[in-house]
KEZA-823354 format. One record per atom (N, C-alpha, C): residue in three letters; atom name; x, y, z. Coordinates in steps of 0.02 Angstrom, whole numbers, plus 32768, in hexadecimal, padded with zeros to 4 digits. Example, Ala and Ser with C-alpha at 12.3 -4.5 7.8 and 13.67 -1.06 7.14 Angstrom:
REM residues 2
[atom 'ALA' 'N' [8294 7EE4 8186]],
[atom 'ALA' 'CA' [8267 7F1F 8186]],
[atom 'ALA' 'C' [8294 7F5B 8186]],
[atom 'SER' 'N' [8282 7F90 8162]],
[atom 'SER' 'CA' [82AC 7FCB 8165]],
[atom 'SER' 'C' [8285 8002 818A]],
END
This chain:
REM residues 174
[atom 'MET' 'N' [A920 8F0E 72F7]],
[atom 'MET' 'CA' [A8DA 8F08 72F2]],
[atom 'MET' 'C' [A8BD 8EFC 7336]],
[atom 'ALA' 'N' [A88A 8F19 7334]],
[atom 'ALA' 'CA' [A86B 8F13 7375]],
[atom 'ALA' 'C' [A847 8ED0 7378]],
[atom 'LYS' 'N' [A84A 8EB9 73AF]],
[atom 'LYS' 'CA' [A82C 8E77 73B8]],
[atom 'LYS' 'C' [A7E2 8E7F 73C1]],
[atom 'ARG' 'N' [A7C0 8E5B 739C]],
[atom 'ARG' 'CA' [A778 8E5C 73A2]],
[atom 'ARG' 'C' [A763 8E32 73DD]],
[atom 'PRO' 'N' [A732 8E49 73FB]],
[atom 'PRO' 'CA' [A71C 8E1E 7431]],
[atom 'PRO' 'C' [A701 8DDD 7414]],
[atom 'ARG' 'N' [A70E 8DAD 7438]],
[atom 'ARG' 'CA' [A6FA 8D6C 7420]],
[atom 'ARG' 'C' [A6AE 8D64 7424]],
[atom 'GLN' 'N' [A690 8D4A 73F1]],
[atom 'GLN' 'CA' [A648 8D40 73F0]],
[atom 'GLN' 'C' [A636 8CFE 7410]],
[atom 'GLN' 'N' [A604 8D02 7437]],
[atom 'GLN' 'CA' [A5EC 8CC4 7456]],
[atom 'GLN' 'C' [A5B0 8CAB 742D]],
[atom 'ARG' 'N' [A5AF 8C6C 742B]],
[atom 'ARG' 'CA' [A579 8C4D 7406]],
[atom 'ARG' 'C' [A539 8C50 742F]],
[atom 'ILE' 'N' [A503 8C60 740F]],
[atom 'ILE' 'CA' [A4C2 8C63 7431]],
[atom 'ILE' 'C' [A4A5 8C1C 7430]],
[atom 'LEU' 'N' [A49A 8C02 746C]],
[atom 'LEU' 'CA' [A480 8BBE 7471]],
[atom 'LEU' 'C' [A434 8BBC 7467]],
[atom 'SER' 'N' [A411 8BEA 7483]],
[atom 'SER' 'CA' [A3C9 8BEB 7478]],
[atom 'SER' 'C' [A3AF 8C30 7487]],
[atom 'TYR' 'N' [A37A 8C41 7468]],
[atom 'TYR' 'CA' [A35B 8C81 7474]],
[atom 'TYR' 'C' [A31E 8C7A 74A2]],
[atom 'GLY' 'N' [A31C 8C4E 74CE]],
[atom 'GLY' 'CA' [A2E2 8C40 74F8]],
[atom 'GLY' 'C' [A2C8 8BFB 74E6]],
[atom 'GLU' 'N' [A292 8BEA 7504]],
[atom 'GLU' 'CA' [A278 8BA7 74F6]],
[atom 'GLU' 'C' [A248 8BAA 74BC]],
[atom 'PHE' 'N' [A252 8B7C 7490]],
[atom 'PHE' 'CA' [A224 8B75 7458]],
[atom 'PHE' 'C' [A1F3 8B3D 7468]],
[atom 'ARG' 'N' [A1B5 8B4F 746E]],
[atom 'ARG' 'CA' [A183 8B1D 747C]],
[atom 'ARG' 'C' [A14F 8B1F 7444]],
[atom 'PRO' 'N' [A14D 8AE9 7420]],
[atom 'PRO' 'CA' [A11A 8AE9 73EB]],
[atom 'PRO' 'C' [A0D5 8AE6 740A]],
[atom 'THR' 'N' [A0A6 8B01 73E8]],
[atom 'THR' 'CA' [A062 8AFF 7402]],
[atom 'THR' 'C' [A04B 8AB7 7401]],
[atom 'GLY' 'N' [A023 8AA4 7433]],
[atom 'GLY' 'CA' [A00A 8A60 7438]],
[atom 'GLY' 'C' [9FD5 8A52 7404]],
[atom 'VAL' 'N' [9FCA 8A13 73F8]],
[atom 'VAL' 'CA' [9F97 89FF 73C9]],
[atom 'VAL' 'C' [9F54 8A0C 73EA]],
[atom 'ASP' 'N' [9F28 8A2A 73C5]],
[atom 'ASP' 'CA' [9EE6 8A3A 73DF]],
[atom 'ASP' 'C' [9EBD 89FA 73E2]],
[atom 'ASP' 'N' [9EB3 89E0 741E]],
[atom 'ASP' 'CA' [9E8D 89A2 7425]],
[atom 'ASP' 'C' [9E49 89AE 7446]],
[atom 'SER' 'N' [9E31 89EA 7443]],
[atom 'SER' 'CA' [9DF1 89F9 7463]],
[atom 'SER' 'C' [9DB7 89D4 7441]],
[atom 'ILE' 'N' [9DB8 89CE 7401]],
[atom 'ILE' 'CA' [9D84 89A9 73DD]],
[atom 'ILE' 'C' [9D88 895F 73ED]],
[atom 'SER' 'N' [9DC4 8946 73F2]],
[atom 'SER' 'CA' [9DCD 8900 7403]],
[atom 'SER' 'C' [9DB0 88F2 7449]],
[atom 'ARG' 'N' [9DBE 891E 7478]],
[atom 'ARG' 'CA' [9DA4 8915 74BC]],
[atom 'ARG' 'C' [9D57 8919 74BC]],
[atom 'ARG' 'N' [9D3C 8944 7493]],
[atom 'ARG' 'CA' [9CF3 8949 748E]],
[atom 'ARG' 'C' [9CD6 8908 7472]],
[atom 'MET' 'N' [9CF5 88EE 743F]],
[atom 'MET' 'CA' [9CDC 88AF 7421]],
[atom 'MET' 'C' [9CE1 8875 7453]],
[atom 'GLN' 'N' [9D17 8873 747A]],
[atom 'GLN' 'CA' [9D1D 883E 74AC]],
[atom 'GLN' 'C' [9CE7 8845 74E1]],
[atom 'ALA' 'N' [9CD9 8883 74F5]],
[atom 'ALA' 'CA' [9CA4 888F 7526]],
[atom 'ALA' 'C' [9C60 887A 7509]],
[atom 'LEU' 'N' [9C54 888A 74CA]],
[atom 'LEU' 'CA' [9C14 8877 74AB]],
[atom 'LEU' 'C' [9C0E 882B 74A5]],
[atom 'ALA' 'N' [9C46 880A 7494]],
[atom 'ALA' 'CA' [9C45 87C1 748F]],
[atom 'ALA' 'C' [9C36 87A2 74D3]],
[atom 'GLY' 'N' [9C53 87BD 7508]],
[atom 'GLY' 'CA' [9C46 87A4 754B]],
[atom 'GLY' 'C' [9BFD 87AF 755E]],
[atom 'LEU' 'N' [9BE3 87E9 754D]],
[atom 'LEU' 'CA' [9B9D 87F8 755B]],
[atom 'LEU' 'C' [9B6F 87CA 7534]],
[atom 'GLY' 'N' [9B80 87BE 74F5]],
[atom 'GLY' 'CA' [9B58 8790 74CC]],
[atom 'GLY' 'C' [9B59 874A 74E8]],
[atom 'GLU' 'N' [9B92 8734 7501]],
[atom 'GLU' 'CA' [9B97 86F2 7520]],
[atom 'GLU' 'C' [9B6B 86EE 755E]],
[atom 'THR' 'N' [9B6B 8723 7586]],
[atom 'THR' 'CA' [9B43 8725 75C2]],
[atom 'THR' 'C' [9AF8 8722 75B1]],
[atom 'VAL' 'N' [9AE4 8749 757F]],
[atom 'VAL' 'CA' [9A9E 874A 756A]],
[atom 'VAL' 'C' [9A8A 8705 7550]],
[atom 'ALA' 'N' [9AB6 86E5 752A]],
[atom 'ALA' 'CA' [9AA7 86A3 7510]],
[atom 'ALA' 'C' [9A9F 8670 7548]],
[atom 'GLY' 'N' [9AC8 8675 757C]],
[atom 'GLY' 'CA' [9AC2 8648 75B5]],
[atom 'GLY' 'C' [9A81 8652 75DA]],
[atom 'VAL' 'N' [9A6C 8690 75E2]],
[atom 'VAL' 'CA' [9A2D 869F 7604]],
[atom 'VAL' 'C' [99F3 8685 75DA]],
[atom 'ALA' 'N' [99F5 8690 7599]],
[atom 'ALA' 'CA' [99C0 8678 756D]],
[atom 'ALA' 'C' [99BB 862C 756E]],
[atom 'GLU' 'N' [99F4 860B 7570]],
[atom 'GLU' 'CA' [99F4 85C2 7573]],
[atom 'GLU' 'C' [99D5 85AA 75B4]],
[atom 'GLN' 'N' [99E4 85CB 75EC]],
[atom 'GLN' 'CA' [99C7 85B7 762C]],
[atom 'GLN' 'C' [997B 85C0 762B]],
[atom 'PHE' 'N' [9963 85F7 760F]],
[atom 'PHE' 'CA' [991B 8601 760A]],
[atom 'PHE' 'C' [98FC 85CC 75DD]],
[atom 'GLY' 'N' [991D 85BC 75A6]],
[atom 'GLY' 'CA' [9903 858A 7578]],
[atom 'GLY' 'C' [98FE 8546 7598]],
[atom 'ARG' 'N' [9932 8533 75BD]],
[atom 'ARG' 'CA' [9931 84F2 75E0]],
[atom 'ARG' 'C' [98F9 84F0 7613]],
[atom 'ALA' 'N' [98F3 8526 763A]],
[atom 'ALA' 'CA' [98BF 8527 766E]],
[atom 'ALA' 'C' [9879 8523 764F]],
[atom 'LYS' 'N' [986F 8546 7618]],
[atom 'LYS' 'CA' [982E 8545 75F7]],
[atom 'LYS' 'C' [981F 8500 75DB]],
[atom 'ALA' 'N' [9851 84E0 75BD]],
[atom 'ALA' 'CA' [9848 849D 75A1]],
[atom 'ALA' 'C' [9837 846B 75D8]],
[atom 'GLU' 'N' [985A 8470 7611]],
[atom 'GLU' 'CA' [984C 8443 764A]],
[atom 'GLU' 'C' [9806 844F 7666]],
[atom 'ARG' 'N' [97F1 848D 7667]],
[atom 'ARG' 'CA' [97B0 849E 7683]],
[atom 'ARG' 'C' [9777 8487 7656]],
[atom 'GLU' 'N' [9780 848B 7614]],
[atom 'GLU' 'CA' [974B 847A 75E5]],
[atom 'GLU' 'C' [974A 8431 75D1]],
[atom 'ALA' 'N' [9780 840D 75DD]],
[atom 'ALA' 'CA' [9786 83C8 75C6]],
[atom 'ALA' 'C' [9750 8399 75E2]],
[atom 'PRO' 'N' [9740 839B 7623]],
[atom 'PRO' 'CA' [970D 836D 763B]],
[atom 'PRO' 'C' [96C8 8378 761B]],
[atom 'GLU' 'N' [96B6 83B6 7612]],
[atom 'GLU' 'CA' [9675 83C4 75F2]],
[atom 'GLU' 'C' [9675 83AC 75AA]],
[atom 'GLN' 'N' [96AC 83B6 7587]],
[atom 'GLN' 'CA' [96B0 839F 7541]],
[atom 'GLN' 'C' [96AE 8353 753E]],
[atom 'ALA' 'N' [96CE 8332 756E]],
[atom 'ALA' 'CA' [96CE 82E9 756E]],
[atom 'ALA' 'C' [9688 82CE 757B]],
[atom 'GLN' 'N' [9665 82ED 75AA]],
[atom 'GLN' 'CA' [9621 82D8 75BA]],
[atom 'GLN' 'C' [95F4 82DF 757D]],
[atom 'GLN' 'N' [95FC 8317 755A]],
[atom 'GLN' 'CA' [95D4 8324 751E]],
[atom 'GLN' 'C' [95E5 82F2 74E7]],
[atom 'ALA' 'N' [9626 82E3 74DF]],
[atom 'ALA' 'CA' [963B 82B4 74AB]],
[atom 'ALA' 'C' [9620 826E 74B9]],
[atom 'VAL' 'N' [961E 825A 74F8]],
[atom 'VAL' 'CA' [9603 8218 7509]],
[atom 'VAL' 'C' [95B8 8216 74FE]],
[atom 'GLU' 'N' [9595 824C 7510]],
[atom 'GLU' 'CA' [954D 824E 7505]],
[atom 'GLU' 'C' [953C 8249 74BB]],
[atom 'GLU' 'N' [9566 8268 7491]],
[atom 'GLU' 'CA' [955B 8263 7449]],
[atom 'GLU' 'C' [956D 821E 742E]],
[atom 'ALA' 'N' [959D 81FC 744E]],
[atom 'ALA' 'CA' [95B3 81BB 7436]],
[atom 'ALA' 'C' [9583 8183 744B]],
[atom 'VAL' 'N' [955F 818C 7481]],
[atom 'VAL' 'CA' [9531 8159 7499]],
[atom 'VAL' 'C' [94ED 8166 7479]],
[atom 'THR' 'N' [94D7 8136 7450]],
[atom 'THR' 'CA' [9497 813D 742E]],
[atom 'THR' 'C' [946B 8101 7440]],
[atom 'VAL' 'N' [942C 8107 7431]],
[atom 'VAL' 'CA' [93FD 80D1 743E]],
[atom 'VAL' 'C' [93EA 80B1 73FA]],
[atom 'ASP' 'N' [93F1 8070 73F7]],
[atom 'ASP' 'CA' [93DF 804B 73BB]],
[atom 'ASP' 'C' [9393 804B 73B4]],
[atom 'PRO' 'N' [9378 8065 737B]],
[atom 'PRO' 'CA' [9330 806A 7375]],
[atom 'PRO' 'C' [930C 8026 7373]],
[atom 'GLU' 'N' [932D 7FF3 735B]],
[atom 'GLU' 'CA' [930D 7FB1 7356]],
[atom 'GLU' 'C' [930A 7F8D 7399]],
[atom 'THR' 'N' [9343 7F8C 73BC]],
[atom 'THR' 'CA' [9345 7F66 73FB]],
[atom 'THR' 'C' [9338 7F92 7438]],
[atom 'GLY' 'N' [9343 7FD3 7432]],
[atom 'GLY' 'CA' [933A 8000 746B]],
[atom 'GLY' 'C' [9375 8000 749B]],
[atom 'GLU' 'N' [93AB 7FDE 7489]],
[atom 'GLU' 'CA' [93E5 7FDA 74B4]],
[atom 'GLU' 'C' [9417 8011 74A1]],
[atom 'LYS' 'N' [9440 8022 74D2]],
[atom 'LYS' 'CA' [9473 8056 74C6]],
[atom 'LYS' 'C' [94AC 8039 749D]],
[atom 'VAL' 'N' [94C4 8062 746E]],
[atom 'VAL' 'CA' [94FE 8050 7446]],
[atom 'VAL' 'C' [9534 8081 7458]],
[atom 'PHE' 'N' [956D 8067 746D]],
[atom 'PHE' 'CA' [95A4 8091 7484]],
[atom 'PHE' 'C' [95D5 809D 744B]],
[atom 'GLY' 'N' [95D4 80DA 7430]],
[atom 'GLY' 'CA' [9602 80ED 73FC]],
[atom 'GLY' 'C' [9645 8102 741B]],
[atom 'ALA' 'N' [9676 8109 73F0]],
[atom 'ALA' 'CA' [96B9 8119 7408]],
[atom 'ALA' 'C' [96C2 8165 740E]],
[atom 'VAL' 'N' [96E5 8179 7442]],
[atom 'VAL' 'CA' [96FB 81BE 744B]],
[atom 'VAL' 'C' [9747 81BA 7448]],
[atom 'PRO' 'N' [9766 81DB 7416]],
[atom 'PRO' 'CA' [97AE 81D6 7411]],
[atom 'PRO' 'C' [97D1 81F7 744D]],
[atom 'THR' 'N' [9808 81D9 7462]],
[atom 'THR' 'CA' [982E 81F7 7499]],
[atom 'THR' 'C' [9852 8235 747F]],
[atom 'ARG' 'N' [985E 8263 74AC]],
[atom 'ARG' 'CA' [987F 82A1 749A]],
[atom 'ARG' 'C' [98C7 82A1 74B0]],
[atom 'ARG' 'N' [98ED 82CB 7490]],
[atom 'ARG' 'CA' [9933 82D7 74A2]],
[atom 'ARG' 'C' [993C 8323 74A7]],
[atom 'GLY' 'N' [9967 8338 74D3]],
[atom 'GLY' 'CA' [9974 8380 74DA]],
[atom 'GLY' 'C' [9955 839C 7519]],
[atom 'TRP' 'N' [994A 83DC 7518]],
[atom 'TRP' 'CA' [9930 83FF 7552]],
[atom 'TRP' 'C' [98EA 83E5 7564]],
[atom 'GLY' 'N' [98E0 83D5 75A3]],
[atom 'GLY' 'CA' [989F 83BE 75BA]],
[atom 'GLY' 'C' [988F 8376 75A9]],
[atom 'SER' 'N' [98BE 8353 758A]],
[atom 'SER' 'CA' [98B0 830F 7573]],
[atom 'SER' 'C' [98A5 82DF 75AE]],
[atom 'GLU' 'N' [98CB 82E8 75E3]],
[atom 'GLU' 'CA' [98C5 82BA 761C]],
[atom 'GLU' 'C' [987F 82BF 763B]],
[atom 'ALA' 'N' [9868 82FC 7645]],
[atom 'ALA' 'CA' [9826 8307 7662]],
[atom 'ALA' 'C' [97EF 82EF 7632]],
[atom 'PHE' 'N' [97F8 82FC 75F2]],
[atom 'PHE' 'CA' [97C7 82E7 75BF]],
[atom 'PHE' 'C' [97C1 829B 75BE]],
[atom 'ASN' 'N' [97FA 8279 75B8]],
[atom 'ASN' 'CA' [97F9 8230 75B3]],
[atom 'ASN' 'C' [97DE 820F 75F3]],
[atom 'ARG' 'N' [97F2 8229 762C]],
[atom 'ARG' 'CA' [97DA 820D 766C]],
[atom 'ARG' 'C' [978E 8216 7672]],
[atom 'THR' 'N' [9776 8251 7661]],
[atom 'THR' 'CA' [972E 825F 7666]],
[atom 'THR' 'C' [9707 8235 7633]],
[atom 'ALA' 'N' [9723 822B 75F7]],
[atom 'ALA' 'CA' [9701 8202 75C5]],
[atom 'ALA' 'C' [96FA 81BA 75DD]],
[atom 'VAL' 'N' [972F 819F 75FB]],
[atom 'VAL' 'CA' [972C 815A 7615]],
[atom 'VAL' 'C' [96F8 8156 764D]],
[atom 'ASN' 'N' [96F8 8186 767A]],
[atom 'ASN' 'CA' [96C8 8185 76B1]],
[atom 'ASN' 'C' [9680 818E 7698]],
[atom 'ALA' 'N' [9677 81B7 7665]],
[atom 'ALA' 'CA' [9634 81C0 7649]],
[atom 'ALA' 'C' [961C 8180 7627]],
[atom 'TYR' 'N' [964A 815F 7603]],
[atom 'TYR' 'CA' [9638 811E 75E5]],
[atom 'TYR' 'C' [9625 80EC 761B]],
[atom 'LEU' 'N' [964C 80E9 7650]],
[atom 'LEU' 'CA' [963E 80BA 7686]],
[atom 'LEU' 'C' [95FB 80C9 76A7]],
[atom 'SER' 'N' [95EB 8108 76AE]],
[atom 'SER' 'CA' [95AA 811B 76CA]],
[atom 'SER' 'C' [9571 8104 769D]],
[atom 'GLU' 'N' [9579 8110 765C]],
[atom 'GLU' 'CA' [9546 80FA 762C]],
[atom 'GLU' 'C' [953F 80AE 762C]],
[atom 'VAL' 'N' [9577 808C 762C]],
[atom 'VAL' 'CA' [9577 8042 762C]],
[atom 'VAL' 'C' [9556 8029 766C]],
[atom 'SER' 'N' [9566 8048 76A4]],
[atom 'SER' 'CA' [954B 8032 76E4]],
[atom 'SER' 'C' [94FF 803B 76E6]],
[atom 'MET' 'N' [94E6 8074 76CF]],
[atom 'MET' 'CA' [949E 807F 76CF]],
[atom 'MET' 'C' [947B 804E 76A0]],
[atom 'ASP' 'N' [9498 8044 7665]],
[atom 'ASP' 'CA' [947B 8016 7635]],
[atom 'ASP' 'C' [947D 7FCE 764F]],
[atom 'ALA' 'N' [94B4 7FBD 7671]],
[atom 'ALA' 'CA' [94BC 7F79 768B]],
[atom 'ALA' 'C' [9489 7F6B 76C3]],
[atom 'ASP' 'N' [947C 7F9E 76EC]],
[atom 'ASP' 'CA' [944A 7F94 7721]],
[atom 'ASP' 'C' [9407 7F7F 7703]],
[atom 'ALA' 'N' [93F1 7FA5 76D2]],
[atom 'ALA' 'CA' [93B0 7F96 76B2]],
[atom 'ALA' 'C' [93B2 7F52 768F]],
[atom 'LYS' 'N' [93E8 7F45 766C]],
[atom 'LYS' 'CA' [93ED 7F06 7646]],
[atom 'LYS' 'C' [93EF 7EC9 7674]],
[atom 'PHE' 'N' [9415 7ECD 76AA]],
[atom 'PHE' 'CA' [941B 7E94 76D7]],
[atom 'PHE' 'C' [93DA 7E88 76FE]],
[atom 'ILE' 'N' [93B5 7EBC 770C]],
[atom 'ILE' 'CA' [9373 7EB2 772C]],
[atom 'ILE' 'C' [9345 7E8E 76FB]],
[atom 'GLU' 'N' [9348 7EA2 76BC]],
[atom 'GLU' 'CA' [931F 7E82 7689]],
[atom 'GLU' 'C' [9334 7E38 7680]],
[atom 'LEU' 'N' [9375 7E2C 767C]],
[atom 'LEU' 'CA' [938E 7DE8 7674]],
[atom 'LEU' 'C' [937F 7DBD 76B2]],
[atom 'GLN' 'N' [9381 7DDB 76ED]],
[atom 'GLN' 'CA' [9373 7DB7 772A]],
[atom 'GLN' 'C' [932A 7D9F 772B]],
[atom 'GLU' 'N' [92FE 7DCA 7713]],
[atom 'GLU' 'CA' [92B7 7DB6 7710]],
[atom 'GLU' 'C' [92AC 7D81 76DB]],
[atom 'THR' 'N' [92CE 7D89 76A2]],
[atom 'THR' 'CA' [92C4 7D5A 766B]],
[atom 'THR' 'C' [92E0 7D15 767D]],
[atom 'PHE' 'N' [931B 7D13 769B]],
[atom 'PHE' 'CA' [933C 7CD3 76A9]],
[atom 'PHE' 'C' [933D 7CC1 76F3]],
[atom 'LYS' 'N' [9307 7CD1 7717]],
[atom 'LYS' 'CA' [9307 7CC3 775F]],
[atom 'LYS' 'C' [9307 7C77 776D]],
[atom 'ASP' 'N' [92F1 7C4F 773C]],
[atom 'ASP' 'CA' [92F2 7C06 7745]],
[atom 'ASP' 'C' [9328 7BE5 771C]],
[atom 'ASP' 'N' [9354 7C0C 76FC]],
[atom 'ASP' 'CA' [9388 7BF0 76D1]],
[atom 'ASP' 'C' [93CA 7C16 76DC]],
[atom 'PRO' 'N' [93F1 7C02 770E]],
[atom 'PRO' 'CA' [9430 7C25 771C]],
[atom 'PRO' 'C' [9462 7C21 76E2]],
[atom 'ALA' 'N' [9463 7BEA 76BE]],
[atom 'ALA' 'CA' [9491 7BE3 7685]],
[atom 'ALA' 'C' [947D 7C12 764C]],
[atom 'GLY' 'N' [943D 7C19 7641]],
[atom 'GLY' 'CA' [9425 7C48 760D]],
[atom 'GLY' 'C' [9437 7C90 761F]],
[atom 'PHE' 'N' [9431 7CA1 7660]],
[atom 'PHE' 'CA' [9444 7CE4 7675]],
[atom 'PHE' 'C' [948E 7CF0 7668]],
[atom 'SER' 'N' [94B7 7CBE 767B]],
[atom 'SER' 'CA' [9500 7CC6 7672]],
[atom 'SER' 'C' [9513 7CD2 762A]],
[atom 'SER' 'N' [94F7 7CAA 75FD]],
[atom 'SER' 'CA' [9509 7CB2 75B6]],
[atom 'SER' 'C' [94EF 7CF4 759A]],
[atom 'SER' 'N' [94B2 7D08 75AD]],
[atom 'SER' 'CA' [9497 7D48 7594]],
[atom 'SER' 'C' [94BD 7D83 75B1]],
[atom 'ALA' 'N' [94CE 7D7F 75F1]],
[atom 'ALA' 'CA' [94F1 7DB6 7611]],
[atom 'ALA' 'C' [9538 7DBD 75F5]],
[atom 'GLU' 'N' [9559 7D86 75E8]],
[atom 'GLU' 'CA' [959C 7D89 75CB]],
[atom 'GLU' 'C' [959A 7DA2 7583]],
[atom 'ALA' 'N' [9566 7D90 755E]],
[atom 'ALA' 'CA' [955F 7DAA 751A]],
[atom 'ALA' 'C' [9553 7DF5 751C]],
[atom 'TYR' 'N' [952A 7E0C 754B]],
[atom 'TYR' 'CA' [951E 7E54 7553]],
[atom 'TYR' 'C' [955F 7E78 7565]],
[atom 'ARG' 'N' [9585 7E5B 7595]],
[atom 'ARG' 'CA' [95C5 7E7A 75A9]],
[atom 'ARG' 'C' [95F4 7E7F 756E]],
[atom 'ASP' 'N' [95FB 7E49 7548]],
[atom 'ASP' 'CA' [962A 7E4A 750F]],
[atom 'ASP' 'C' [9615 7E7D 74DA]],
[atom 'ALA' 'N' [95D4 7E80 74CC]],
[atom 'ALA' 'CA' [95BC 7EB0 749A]],
[atom 'ALA' 'C' [95C5 7EF8 74B2]],
[atom 'THR' 'N' [95BA 7F04 74F2]],
[atom 'THR' 'CA' [95C2 7F47 750D]],
[atom 'THR' 'C' [960A 7F5D 750D]],
[atom 'ILE' 'N' [9636 7F31 7522]],
[atom 'ILE' 'CA' [967D 7F42 7528]],
[atom 'ILE' 'C' [969C 7F4E 74E4]],
[atom 'LYS' 'N' [9685 7F29 74B2]],
[atom 'LYS' 'CA' [96A2 7F2F 746F]],
[atom 'LYS' 'C' [969C 7F76 7453]],
[atom 'GLY' 'N' [9667 7F9A 7464]],
[atom 'GLY' 'CA' [965C 7FDC 744A]],
[atom 'GLY' 'C' [967F 8014 7470]],
[atom 'LEU' 'N' [969E 8004 74A8]],
[atom 'LEU' 'CA' [96BD 8037 74D1]],
[atom 'LEU' 'C' [9705 8045 74BC]],
[atom 'PRO' 'N' [971F 8080 74CE]],
[atom 'PRO' 'CA' [9766 808D 74C2]],
[atom 'PRO' 'C' [9792 805F 74ED]],
[atom 'ALA' 'N' [97D0 8058 74DA]],
[atom 'ALA' 'CA' [97FD 8029 74FC]],
[atom 'ALA' 'C' [9804 8038 7547]],
[atom 'ASP' 'N' [9808 8078 7559]],
[atom 'ASP' 'CA' [980F 808A 759F]],
[atom 'ASP' 'C' [97D3 8074 75C8]],
[atom 'ALA' 'N' [9798 807A 75AC]],
[atom 'ALA' 'CA' [975B 806A 75D1]],
[atom 'ALA' 'C' [974C 8020 75D0]],
[atom 'GLN' 'N' [9767 7FFB 75A0]],
[atom 'GLN' 'CA' [9757 7FB3 759A]],
[atom 'GLN' 'C' [976C 7F8C 75D8]],
[atom 'ILE' 'N' [97A8 7F9A 75F1]],
[atom 'ILE' 'CA' [97C1 7F74 762A]],
[atom 'ILE' 'C' [9796 7F81 7668]],
[atom 'LYS' 'N' [9788 7FC0 7675]],
[atom 'LYS' 'CA' [9760 7FD1 76B0]],
[atom 'LYS' 'C' [9718 7FB9 76A9]],
[atom 'ALA' 'N' [96FC 7FC0 766D]],
[atom 'ALA' 'CA' [96B7 7FA9 7662]],
[atom 'ALA' 'C' [96B3 7F5D 7669]],
[atom 'ASN' 'N' [96E5 7F3A 7652]],
[atom 'ASN' 'CA' [96E7 7EF1 7659]],
[atom 'ASN' 'C' [96E5 7EDE 76A3]],
[atom 'GLU' 'N' [970C 7F02 76CC]],
[atom 'GLU' 'CA' [970B 7EF3 7714]],
[atom 'GLU' 'C' [96C7 7F00 7733]],
[atom 'VAL' 'N' [96AA 7F3A 7722]],
[atom 'VAL' 'CA' [9669 7F4D 773E]],
[atom 'VAL' 'C' [9633 7F1A 7729]],
[atom 'LEU' 'N' [9631 7F0B 76E9]],
[atom 'LEU' 'CA' [95FD 7EDD 76D0]],
[atom 'LEU' 'C' [9607 7E96 76EA]],
[atom 'THR' 'N' [9645 7E80 76EE]],
[atom 'THR' 'CA' [9652 7E3C 7708]],
[atom 'THR' 'C' [963C 7E37 7751]],
[atom 'ASN' 'N' [964B 7E6A 7778]],
[atom 'ASN' 'CA' [9635 7E69 77BE]],
[atom 'ASN' 'C' [95E9 7E69 77C4]],
[atom 'ARG' 'N' [95C8 7E90 7799]],
[atom 'ARG' 'CA' [957E 7E92 779A]],
[atom 'ARG' 'C' [9561 7E4F 7785]],
[atom 'ILE' 'N' [9580 7E30 7753]],
[atom 'ILE' 'CA' [9568 7DEF 773C]],
[atom 'ILE' 'C' [956E 7DBC 7774]],
[atom 'LEU' 'N' [95A7 7DBC 7795]],
[atom 'LEU' 'CA' [95B2 7D8B 77CA]],
[atom 'LEU' 'C' [9582 7D95 7804]],
[atom 'SER' 'N' [9577 7DD3 7818]],
[atom 'SER' 'CA' [9549 7DDF 7850]],
[atom 'SER' 'C' [9501 7DCD 783E]],
[atom 'THR' 'N' [94EC 7DDF 7801]],
[atom 'THR' 'CA' [94A7 7DCE 77EC]],
[atom 'THR' 'C' [94A0 7D83 77E2]],
[atom 'GLU' 'N' [94D4 7D64 77C7]],
[atom 'GLU' 'CA' [94D4 7D1C 77BE]],
[atom 'GLU' 'C' [94CE 7CF8 7801]],
[atom 'GLN' 'N' [94F0 7D12 7833]],
[atom 'GLN' 'CA' [94ED 7CF4 7875]],
[atom 'GLN' 'C' [94A6 7CFA 7892]],
[atom 'LYS' 'N' [9486 7D33 7888]],
[atom 'LYS' 'CA' [9440 7D3B 789F]],
[atom 'LYS' 'C' [9412 7D09 787C]],
[atom 'ILE' 'N' [941B 7D02 783A]],
[atom 'ILE' 'CA' [93F1 7CD3 7814]],
[atom 'ILE' 'C' [93FC 7C8C 782B]],
[atom 'ASN' 'N' [943C 7C79 7834]],
[atom 'ASN' 'CA' [944C 7C35 784B]],
[atom 'ASN' 'C' [942F 7C27 7890]],
[atom 'THR' 'N' [9434 7C58 78BC]],
[atom 'THR' 'CA' [941A 7C4F 7900]],
[atom 'THR' 'C' [93CE 7C46 78FE]],
[atom 'GLU' 'N' [93AC 7C6F 78D8]],
[atom 'GLU' 'CA' [9364 7C6A 78D2]],
[atom 'GLU' 'C' [934F 7C29 78AF]],
[atom 'PHE' 'N' [9375 7C15 787C]],
[atom 'PHE' 'CA' [9367 7BD7 7857]],
[atom 'PHE' 'C' [936E 7B9A 7885]],
[atom 'LEU' 'N' [93A4 7B9A 78AD]],
[atom 'LEU' 'CA' [93AF 7B61 78DB]],
[atom 'LEU' 'C' [937A 7B60 7913]],
[atom 'ARG' 'N' [9365 7B9C 792A]],
[atom 'ARG' 'CA' [9332 7B9F 795D]],
[atom 'ARG' 'C' [92F0 7B83 7943]],
[atom 'GLN' 'N' [92DF 7B95 7904]],
[atom 'GLN' 'CA' [92A0 7B7C 78E7]],
[atom 'GLN' 'C' [92A5 7B32 78D9]],
[atom 'ALA' 'N' [92E0 7B1B 78C4]],
[atom 'ALA' 'CA' [92E9 7AD3 78B6]],
[atom 'ALA' 'C' [92E3 7AAA 78F6]],
[atom 'ASN' 'N' [92FC 7AC4 792D]],
[atom 'ASN' 'CA' [92F7 7AA0 796D]],
[atom 'ASN' 'C' [92AF 7A9E 7986]],
[atom 'ASN' 'N' [9288 7AD3 7977]],
[atom 'ASN' 'CA' [9243 7AD3 798E]],
[atom 'ASN' 'C' [921A 7AA4 7963]],
END
């Protein structure tokens, strides 16, 4: 018998490469998510800037609405303006406190001139009336403004009291 040629085993017929998973849609979605994140960041920056820009005006308006005049006594009544939290809150709260202090300062000037005329011969009466005015005014203010208003009013009381005492002693010596 004739010898057959020996058969060799075929190890491979070339390279078999499976087709890759189509991830084109996945890449598109990732790109859209990144774009959405970028747009959200830009929108947040604009929102913060707008809130910071508008906060002082809103605080001034809120304080003007909170400060009313009592129809019976004609004196200013300081209502509360709630403090804000979030975007623009720092500017709003700071402006509200400063607006309250401005209102208190203007009202105190007029009130202390009136009290100085009324109690020009009675320093003790001025002190008690001025302290009662200070306590009543501070009670209606927000907590942030109370401390600063107390300092402002106390300093005004002391300086006016000193003027009254000086004038009272001068008249007593004459």
